[in-house]
Structures are given as C-alpha cells and as structure tokens.
C-alpha positions in Angstrom: -46.6 21.6 2.3 -46.6 24.4 -0.2 -43.9 26.2 1.7 -41.8 23.0 1.8 -42.3 22.5 -1.9 -41.2 26.1 -2.6 -38.1 25.7 -0.4 -37.1 22.5 -2.3 -37.4 24.3 -5.6 -35.2 27.1 -4.4 -32.5 24.8 -3.0 -30.5 24.3 -6.2 -27.6 21.8 -6.5 -23.9 22.6 -6.0 -22.7 19.1 -6.9 -24.1 16.9 -9.7 -23.4 13.6 -11.2 -24.9 13.2 -14.7 -24.9 10.1 -16.8 -25.3 11.3 -20.4 -26.1 8.6 -22.9 -27.1 10.9 -25.7 -24.2 13.0 -27.0 -25.2 16.7 -27.4 -28.0 16.6 -24.9 -26.1 17.2 -21.6 -27.6 20.6 -21.1 -31.1 19.1 -21.1 -30.1 16.8 -18.2 -29.4 19.9 -15.9 -32.2 22.2 -15.2 -31.6 26.0 -15.4 -31.5 26.6 -11.7 -28.8 23.9 -11.2 -26.8 25.3 -14.2 -26.6 28.6 -12.3 -25.4 27.1 -9.0 -23.5 23.9 -9.7 -19.8 24.1 -8.6 -18.8 20.4 -9.0 -19.8 18.3 -11.9 -19.1 14.7 -12.8 -20.2 13.5 -16.2 -20.3 9.9 -17.4 -21.5 8.2 -20.6 -21.1 10.0 -23.9 -20.4 13.6 -24.8 -19.5 15.6 -27.9 -18.3 19.1 -28.8 -21.7 20.6 -28.0 -21.6 19.1 -24.5 -18.0 20.3 -24.0 -18.9 23.8 -25.0 -21.8 23.7 -22.6 -19.5 22.7 -19.7 -17.0 25.4 -20.6 -19.8 28.0 -20.6 -20.8 26.9 -17.1 -17.2 27.4 -16.1 -16.6 30.7 -17.8 -20.0 32.3 -17.3 -21.6 30.5 -14.3 -20.3 29.1 -11.0 -18.7 25.9 -12.1 -15.3 26.6 -10.6 -14.7 23.6 -8.3 -14.3 20.1 -9.8 -15.1 19.0 -13.3 -14.7 15.2 -13.6 -14.9 13.7 -17.1 -12.8 10.7 -16.3 -15.5 8.1 -17.1 -16.9 10.0 -20.1 -16.4 9.0 -23.8 -16.0 11.7 -26.4 -18.0 11.2 -29.6 -17.2 13.1 -32.8 -20.0 15.2 -34.2 -19.1 14.9 -37.9 -17.4 12.5 -40.2 -14.4 14.8 -40.1 -14.0 14.3 -36.4 -12.3 11.6 -34.4 -13.7 9.9 -31.3 -11.9 10.5 -28.0 -10.1 13.5 -29.3 -10.1 17.0 -27.8 -9.1 19.6 -30.4 -8.0 23.2 -29.8 -7.5 24.2 -33.5 -9.0 21.4 -35.6 -8.0 21.1 -39.3 -10.4 20.9 -42.2 -12.8 23.4 -40.7 -13.9 21.2 -37.8 -15.2 23.1 -34.8 -13.2 23.6 -31.7 -14.3 20.9 -29.3 -13.1 22.5 -26.0 -13.0 26.3 -25.9 -10.4 27.8 -23.5 -11.3 27.9 -19.8 -10.8 31.5 -19.1 -12.1 31.6 -15.5 -10.0 29.6 -13.1 -11.1 26.0 -12.5 -9.9 24.2 -9.4 -9.8 20.7 -10.8 -10.2 19.0 -14.2 -10.0 15.2 -14.7 -9.7 14.4 -18.4 -11.3 11.3 -19.8 -9.4 8.0 -19.4 -10.3 7.2 -23.0 -8.9 10.3 -24.6 -6.2 9.6 -27.1 -5.3 13.1 -28.4 -5.6 16.6 -26.9 -4.1 18.6 -29.8 -3.2 21.4 -27.4 -6.9 21.8 -26.5 -6.1 23.5 -23.2 -4.3 26.5 -24.7 -5.4 29.7 -23.0 -7.0 27.9 -20.1 -6.5 28.5 -16.4 -6.6 25.4 -14.2 -5.3 24.8 -10.7 -5.1 21.0 -10.8 -5.2 18.7 -13.9 -5.6 14.9 -13.7 -4.5 13.0 -16.8 -4.5 9.2 -16.9 -5.1 8.2 -20.6 -5.2 4.5 -21.5 -2.8 5.2 -24.3 -0.1 5.1 -21.6 1.9 8.2 -22.4 1.7 12.0 -22.9 2.0 12.7 -26.6 4.3 15.5 -27.6 2.5 18.8 -27.8 -0.7 17.5 -26.1 -0.5 20.1 -23.4 2.2 22.6 -24.4 4.3 23.4 -27.4 6.1 26.6 -27.8 3.9 29.4 -26.2 0.8 27.5 -25.1 -0.7 30.1 -22.8 -1.9 27.3 -20.5 -1.8 28.4 -16.9 -1.6 25.2 -14.8 -0.6 25.0 -11.1 -0.6 21.3 -10.3 -0.4 18.2 -12.6 -1.3 14.7 -11.6 -0.4 11.8 -13.9 -2.2 8.6 -13.2 -0.8 5.1 -13.2 -1.6 4.5 -16.8 1.1 7.1 -17.8 4.5 5.5 -18.0 6.3 8.1 -20.2 6.5 11.8 -20.8 8.0 12.8 -24.2 10.4 15.6 -25.2 9.0 19.1 -24.6 5.7 17.7 -23.2 5.3 20.5 -20.7 8.0 22.9 -21.6 7.3 26.6 -21.9 4.1 26.6 -19.8 3.1 29.9 -18.4 5.7 29.6 -15.5 2.9 28.9 -13.1 3.4 25.2 -12.6 3.9 24.4 -8.9 4.0 20.6 -8.7 3.9 17.4 -10.7 2.9 14.1 -9.2 3.6 10.9 -11.2 2.8 7.3 -10.4 5.6 4.9 -9.4 5.1 3.1 -12.8 6.6 6.0 -14.8 9.7 4.9 -16.8 10.6 7.8 -19.1 10.9 11.6 -18.8 12.1 13.0 -22.1 14.5 15.8 -23.0 13.3 19.3 -22.1 10.1 17.7 -20.8 9.5 20.4 -18.1 12.1 23.0 -19.2 11.1 26.6 -18.4 7.7 25.4 -17.0 8.3 27.0 -13.6 7.7 23.7 -11.8 8.8 23.8 -8.1 8.2 20.2 -7.0 8.0 16.7 -8.3 7.8 13.4 -6.4 11.1 12.3 -7.8 12.1 10.2 -4.7 9.1 7.9 -5.3 9.9 7.1 -8.9 11.9 3.9 -8.5 11.4 2.6 -12.0 12.7 5.6 -14.0 14.9 4.5 -16.9 15.6 7.9 -18.2 15.5 11.6 -17.2 16.3 13.4 -20.4 18.8 16.2 -20.8 17.6 19.5 -19.6 14.4 17.8 -18.6 13.9 20.2 -15.6 16.4 22.9 -16.7 15.4 26.5 -15.9 12.7 25.3 -13.4 12.3 26.3 -9.7 13.0 22.8 -8.4 15.4 22.9 -5.5 16.7 19.4 -4.4 18.9 18.8 -1.5 19.2 15.1 -2.4 18.8 13.1 -5.6 19.1 9.3 -5.6 19.5 7.9 -9.1 17.2 4.9 -9.5 18.9 1.5 -10.1 16.9 1.2 -13.4 18.7 4.3 -14.9 21.9 3.5 -16.8 22.7 7.0 -17.9 22.3 10.3 -16.0 22.5 13.7 -17.6 24.4 16.2 -15.5 22.0 19.1 -16.1 18.7 17.3 -16.1 17.9 19.0 -12.8 19.0 22.4 -11.5 22.0 22.1 -9.3 22.5 24.1 -6.2 25.4 24.4 -3.7 25.5 21.5 -1.3 23.3 19.2 -3.3 24.0 15.5 -2.9 23.7 13.1 -5.9 23.8 9.3 -5.2 24.8 7.0 -8.0 24.2 3.3 -7.9 26.8 0.6 -8.5 25.8 -0.2 -12.1 25.6 3.4 -13.5 27.1 3.2 -17.0 27.7 6.8 -17.7 27.3 10.3 -16.4 26.6 12.3 -19.6 27.3 15.9 -20.5 24.1 17.5 -21.8 25.9 20.7 -22.6 24.5 22.6 -25.5 25.6 26.1 -26.6 23.4 27.9 -24.1 24.4 30.7 -21.7 25.6 29.9 -18.2 27.6 27.1 -16.6 27.3 23.5 -17.7 28.3 20.1 -16.3 29.5 20.1 -12.7 32.4 22.5 -13.4 31.3 25.4 -11.2 29.1 23.7 -8.7 29.9 23.0 -5.0 28.0 19.7 -5.0 28.6 16.3 -3.6 28.6 13.1 -5.7 28.4 9.7 -4.0 29.7 6.8 -6.2 29.1 3.1 -5.5 31.0 1.9 -8.5 34.5 0.7 -7.7 35.5 1.4 -11.3 35.1 5.1 -12.3 32.3 5.2 -14.9 32.7 7.4 -18.0 32.2 11.1 -17.0 31.2 13.6 -19.7 30.7 16.8 -17.7 33.6 18.8 -16.4 34.2 18.8 -12.7 36.7 20.8 -10.5 37.9 20.8 -6.9 34.5 22.4 -6.1 32.9 19.0 -6.7 33.4 16.6 -3.8 33.3 12.9 -4.8 32.9 10.1 -2.3 34.1 6.8 -3.5 34.1 3.3 -2.0 36.9 2.3 0.4 40.1 1.2 -1.5 39.1 2.9 -4.8 40.5 6.5 -4.3 43.6 5.8 -6.4 41.5 4.3 -9.2 39.4 7.5 -9.5 42.6 9.7 -9.2 44.1 7.8 -12.1 41.1 8.7 -14.3 41.8 12.2 -15.8 38.0 13.1 -15.9 37.5 12.3 -12.2 40.9 13.4 -10.9 39.9 17.1 -11.1 37.4 16.6 -8.3 38.1 16.4 -4.6 38.1 12.6 -4.1 37.4 11.2 -0.6 37.2 7.6 0.3 33.9 6.7 2.1 33.7 6.3 5.9 30.1 5.3 5.8 27.6 5.1 8.6 27.4 1.4 9.7 24.7 1.9 12.4 22.5 4.6 13.7 20.3 4.8 16.8 17.5 7.1 17.8 17.7 8.2 21.4 14.2 7.0 22.1 12.5 3.9 20.7 9.1 4.3 22.5 7.7 7.8 22.6 4.5 8.9 24.2 3.2 12.4 23.6 0.2 14.5 24.6 -1.8 15.9 21.7 0.1 18.9 20.1 3.2 18.2 22.2 6.6 18.4 20.4 9.6 16.3 21.3 13.1 16.6 19.7 14.7 13.2 18.8 18.4 12.8 18.4 20.5 10.3 16.4 23.9 8.8 17.2 26.1 7.2 14.6 28.7 4.5 14.4 31.4 5.2 13.6 31.1 8.6 15.2 33.3 10.2 12.5 31.3 8.9 9.6 31.6 11.3 6.7 27.9 11.6 5.7 25.5 11.6 8.5 22.6 13.1 6.6 19.3 11.7 7.9 15.9 11.5 6.3 13.0 11.5 8.8 9.5 10.2 8.0 6.4 8.9 9.8 4.2 6.1 8.6 0.9 7.8 9.5 1.1 11.5 9.4 -2.5 11.9 10.7 -1.1 10.8 14.1 2.3 12.5 14.2 4.6 14.7 12.1 8.3 14.9 12.1 10.4 17.7 10.6 13.8 17.4 8.8 15.6 17.8 12.1 13.8 15.0 14.0 11.3 17.2 16.0 8.1 15.1 16.4 4.7 16.8 16.9 1.7 14.9 18.1 -1.4 15.4 15.9 -4.2 13.0 17.0 -4.5 10.0 19.3 -3.1 6.7 18.0 0.1 4.8 17.4 2.4 4.9 14.5 6.1 4.3 13.5 8.7 6.9 12.9 11.9 6.2 10.9 15.3 7.8 10.7 17.3 6.7 7.6 20.9 7.6 6.7 20.5 8.7 3.1 23.7 7.4 1.5 23.6 3.9 3.2 19.9 3.2 3.8 20.8 2.3 7.4 17.8 3.1 9.6 16.3 2.9 13.1 12.7 3.2 14.2 10.7 4.6 17.1 7.1 3.8 18.1 5.2 7.0 18.6 1.9 7.0 20.7 -0.2 10.0 20.9 -2.1 9.6 24.2 -5.9 9.4 24.4 -6.7 9.8 28.1 -9.4 7.8 29.9 -12.6 9.8 30.6 -14.5 7.1 32.6 -15.1 3.5 33.5 -18.1 1.3 34.1 -18.5 -2.3 35.5 -20.9 -5.0 34.5 -22.7 -6.4 36.4 -23.1 -3.7 39.1 -24.5 -6.2 41.7 -23.7 -9.8 42.3 -25.4 -12.4 44.6 -23.5 -15.6 45.5 -25.5 -18.4 47.1 -22.6 -20.8 47.5 -19.1 -20.6 48.9 -16.6 -20.9 46.1 -18.8 -19.5 43.4 -17.0 -17.3 40.8 -17.8 -14.7 38.3 -15.8 -12.5 35.8 -16.5 -8.8 36.1 -16.2 -6.8 32.9 -14.8 -3.2 32.9 -15.5 -0.9 30.0 -13.0 2.0 29.6 -14.1 5.2 28.0 -13.3 6.2 25.3 -12.8 2.9 23.6 -9.5 4.1 22.0 -7.9 5.1 25.3 -4.2 4.5 25.4 -3.9 3.1 28.9 -6.8 0.7 29.7 -5.2 -0.9 32.8 -7.4 -1.3 35.9 -6.6 -2.0 39.5 -9.2 -4.3 41.3 -9.7 -4.2 45.1 -12.2 -5.7 47.5 -13.5 -3.9 50.6 -13.8 -7.2 52.4 -11.5 -9.9 51.0 -12.7 -12.4 53.7 -16.2 -12.3 52.0 -15.2 -11.9 48.3 -11.7 -12.0 46.8 -11.0 -10.4 43.4 -8.1 -11.2 41.1 -6.0 -8.8 39.0 -8.3 -9.5 36.1 -11.6 -8.8 37.9 -12.4 -12.5 38.7 -14.6 -12.8 41.8 -14.5 -15.7 44.3 -17.1 -16.1 47.1 -15.3 -16.9 50.4 -17.8 -16.2 53.3 -21.2 -14.9 54.0 -21.4 -11.1 54.0 -21.1 -8.0 51.8 -18.1 -6.6 49.9 -17.6 -3.7 47.6 -15.5 -4.4 44.5 -13.7 -1.3 43.2 -12.2 -1.0 39.7 -9.8 2.0 39.5 -8.3 3.2 36.2 -4.5 3.7 36.2 -5.0 6.8 34.0 -7.0 9.4 35.8 -8.0 7.2 38.8 -11.6 6.9 37.7 -13.6 4.5 39.9 -16.5 2.1 39.3 -18.0 -0.3 41.9 -19.9 -3.6 42.2 -21.7 -4.7 45.3 -21.2 -8.4 46.1 -23.4 -10.3 48.6 -22.6 -13.8 49.7 -25.7 -15.5 51.4 -25.6 -19.2 51.8 -27.2 -21.7 54.1 -26.1 -24.8 52.2 -25.1 -27.9 54.0 -22.2 -28.4 51.7 -19.6 -28.8 54.5 -21.4 -31.7 56.1 -22.0 -33.3 52.7 -18.3 -33.2 51.9 -17.3 -34.4 55.4 -19.6 -37.4 54.8 -17.6 -38.0 51.6 -14.3 -38.1 53.5 -12.8 -34.6 53.7 -10.8 -34.5 56.9 -8.5 -31.9 58.5 -5.0 -33.1 59.4 -2.1 -31.4 61.2 -0.5 -30.3 58.0 -3.5 -30.0 55.6 -6.5 -32.2 54.6 -7.3 -35.7 53.5 -9.8 -36.0 50.6 -11.7 -39.1 49.6 -14.1 -39.0 46.6 -15.5 -41.0 43.7 -13.0 -42.2 41.2 -12.5 -39.6 38.5 -14.0 -36.7 40.4 -12.1 -33.4 40.1 -10.6 -31.8 43.2 -9.9 -28.1 43.3 -8.6 -26.1 46.3 -8.5 -22.2 46.2 -7.0 -20.0 48.9 -8.4 -16.8 50.3 -6.6 -14.7 47.6 -8.4 -16.6 44.9 -5.3 -18.6 43.8 -5.8 -22.3 42.9 -3.3 -24.1 45.2 -4.2 -27.7 44.2 -5.9 -29.4 41.3 -6.2 -33.2 40.9 -8.4 -36.2 40.2 -9.8 -38.6 42.8 -8.3 -42.1 42.4 -10.9 -43.8 44.7 -8.6 -43.8 47.7 -7.4 -41.0 50.0 -5.8 -37.9 48.5 -3.3 -36.2 50.9 -2.9 -32.5 50.4 -0.4 -30.4 52.4 -1.6 -26.9 53.1 -0.5 -24.0 55.4 -2.8 -22.5 57.9 -5.6 -20.4 56.4 -9.0 -20.3 54.7 -9.7 -22.6 51.7 -12.5 -23.4 49.3 -12.5 -27.1 48.5 -14.5 -28.4 45.5 -15.0 -32.1 44.8 -17.0 -32.8 41.7 -20.0 -30.4 42.0 -19.9 -30.0 45.8 -18.1 -27.1 47.5 -17.2 -26.3 51.1 -15.2 -23.9 53.2 -12.4 -25.1 55.5 -10.3 -23.1 58.0 -7.0 -24.7 59.0 
C-alpha cells in the first residue's frame, strides 16, 4: 500500500482541466508537481492578469507546450483601470501587461469566446495554431497584427462567430503563417487583410457567403490557386486580391457587377495585363472591367456573346473565346471494389468530346475510407463504403462512383448447431453469423447432405421430409468458410392415417382433400417450395400435382404423400 501511494504521488498529470472561480488563485489549484509536468491545460471560470502570467510562466519555463484552452474562461480586470474580457499587450495608464509574450513555442491556443479586445497582446509570441471565435463577431483592426507585430503564427482557425476580417488584420505577420481556416459564415475580408503574412493556404472554396475580398487582401502571400470561383454573393472582385499565376482559372457568376482595378503605385505588374490566366464569364453583357488585359488573358464567354465582348474596348484586348461547355461527363466505373491499400485509376469521358474546359475536381465523401488525387487515382484506406465525385469545375456537371473497400470474411457460425424434428413437415430457420460483422460480402450458400430427409432453402430455412439424418452446410461466398448443423428427423406419428381418415386421397393426377370448413391447406414439395395454399370449403378440394414427395398440412395435422 505504501509503494502504491508513493507511485501515485510520483505520477504527475500531463493534462488538466481546472475550473477557477476565484480570479488570481489559479496557481493554487495546480500542485507544484503538476505545474512541472502538465502539457495540456483547459481553464474555465474566471481568470485575471495574475492567472494569465502564471499560465505564460508554465509555457515559457515549464513543459506546457501542447494545448492551452481558455475558450470557456472569463477575464476579469484586476484594477478599476482595467477592462473585463480584454487582453492587453501594452496597456495605457500604467496598467500591467495581462498576457506576457509566449516565447517558447506553444502548439495550440484557444482564446476566450468572451474576449472583446486583444490590443496586440500576442506580440512577440510563437504559436503553431491559434483558435479565435469571439462573440463580438469580427476581428478588430490591430488585434493580432499591426505593422511589425513579431507574432510568429503558423495556423489560424476562425470560428463560426467570426463573420468579418477588417483591413490589415493579419498583415505583416512574421511570414510564418501557413494556413487560415474560416467558417462558412464569414462575409467580409478587408483590404490588405493578409498582405505579406506569408500565408500559403485558405479554405476559400468553402466560403460561399463572401460579399467582399478587399483589394490586395492576399497580395505578397504564398497562396497558389489553380482555380478561384467567385461566390454569387460577391458583386465586385478586385483583380489583385489574390496572387495570380500562369494558367490560373477565375470563374465569375452571371450577376458580377464589376471587376475592379486595385492598382496602387507599387512595384510590379498590376491588373491582368501581363498574366497568362483564364477568365470564365457567365454574364452575357460585358461587366465593367478596371484592370488592363492583353492577348495573354483568355476569356471564355457564353455562346452568342463573343461580338458583344469584342465591341467593348476594355475586353477586346483579351483573347475572346465562345464557350463550348461540358454538357455531360461520365466516370468509367460507377461501382468500384478495392482491397485495402489498392489504388485504381479512374477515367472521365466528356460530351461533347471537344468541350473547351474539361477541368475536373475529384473528391470523396468519407476520406477515412478512400482517397482520390487530382487525377482520379483512388486509394483504399480502410473497409467501408463511400461515394466519390468528379465535377467539371466551370459547369458543375458531375458524376459519381460508389467505392467499397473490401472487408473479407474470416469465419462463420450457425445457430442452432443441432436440430431434432419429431414431425414430417416441421420447419426451422437457421441463423448464420458472419465474422467480422462488417464483412463486405455476407452471402452464404446452403446445402443438405440428404435432401430426402431435410431440405434447406436459399435463406437457411429447414423442412423435415423423412426419417433420418442430414448435415446442413452453410458456405461463405467469400473465402469458402463452412459451418454445419446436424438435423435428425425421428417420427412415429400416426399423422398419415389421421389425415386419410379426414379424406386425403391420392388420384391419378394429384390428391383430393376434404377437411373442416375454414381449415388451412398447405402443400410443400421436396425442395421446400409451397406449391399449394388454400382454405377448406367443407367439400372436396382437388389439387393437381406431378409425381413426387409432398408434405400436406390440413389445420394442425401433417402427413407425407408420395405420388
């Protein structure tokens, strides 16, 4: 017991959740041993500058380098000069700095949902992933970066509360920003919002509600887009809001009001004048065009509108081509079964075959089951079934393929394993359990070693036909795994004579049945198939049957007849 107690004391926590209801006393809620070992910390309740300094000390001087989650915490001002739910880096009026710089790299920081102002509190900090989802609904200008912020941030996640990013919000970060993920609810990205931040990736294709991407919003970043689809909610597009690269395709919706020139007296090219890019226009009337274009710029326009664009002096400088759009596409396989880790190349055919833009976007509904690359090569990841889609980017025309990653059968069992029938015509349903439960092909073939004693149907339904013993075998289609059931039929009943007394008689072409009015009549052949079912009317029932063995049931009485 003493040894166990000592081991427990030595086993310090690496992950903690602390509910702090007294601001300034967070350190007292974590014993010294845990302060030295904790790597992931979630704090709820109420905290102040003292608590924030304590957390920063654990990051900079201890081992708290994993995840710091303050999302459900409330920040309380320590003095009358302070302000609740505010994080300050350089407070005015002599107030203390509430959040010192995080100088040792932190993997993840979730800021409080209730925070209303950051006042550049993260200046000089090094953070891999930052989660920000303030209830105020937007990122205030200068909250994270303004001028030279010295904030080293790799990944930024903006929650669904955030619907706008103002001018310069993340400009001039320390060129380490790799990705930004916004919620689909975001509507506004301001001028210069990420300029010179070094950002490489943003989930722009998912942002269907964007009303504005400001001029130079992503200028001088490392974003490299092959395709940019302008959301239907956006009325004006600025030509240099994103870096342009040779071969890039920009798709404009029918209601676009203007393509604006965001040229300012900066070094380098502007507009579309020197870029070998491709513009796809849906508007039949050329919208106002601010940036200069040249023959380097290919412009696809709707059928019958080429002359209208050529008559517009701004558009006429481009290479105008009338659309010959894809009307239909087809994947060469619509049902695909793969072994785990197997890769299969899918192909797409188009109609018309000479369509001018056959660019395809491939995606899979569940990437835990299968992955697909940009060229349609599908790789099986884990057993299961999902859907794969190929979509023509400019038209939205798509086709689908059901992808199944095979889970092979490893065995089978039957319940029950032994059956004793005491009457001819008795029946029972056998149950087969396939292992594993998520096997792809669960089909089973049922056979009887002596079908004259016991017949078995395709679904494992048994029918006793004669005295004796039969072995029922269930064999899996996948892997040929067998399972057996021993069936014995042992009956000395006088059923036949009882029925004969009731008026069951053989005839040259079948049988004649006489029973009580309303009694059910059932006749089953030796293969277990019901060949006749009826109701006694009180008179004779004539049933025509070919030669063979039959089980005849009248009410609750059963007999065997051989014709």
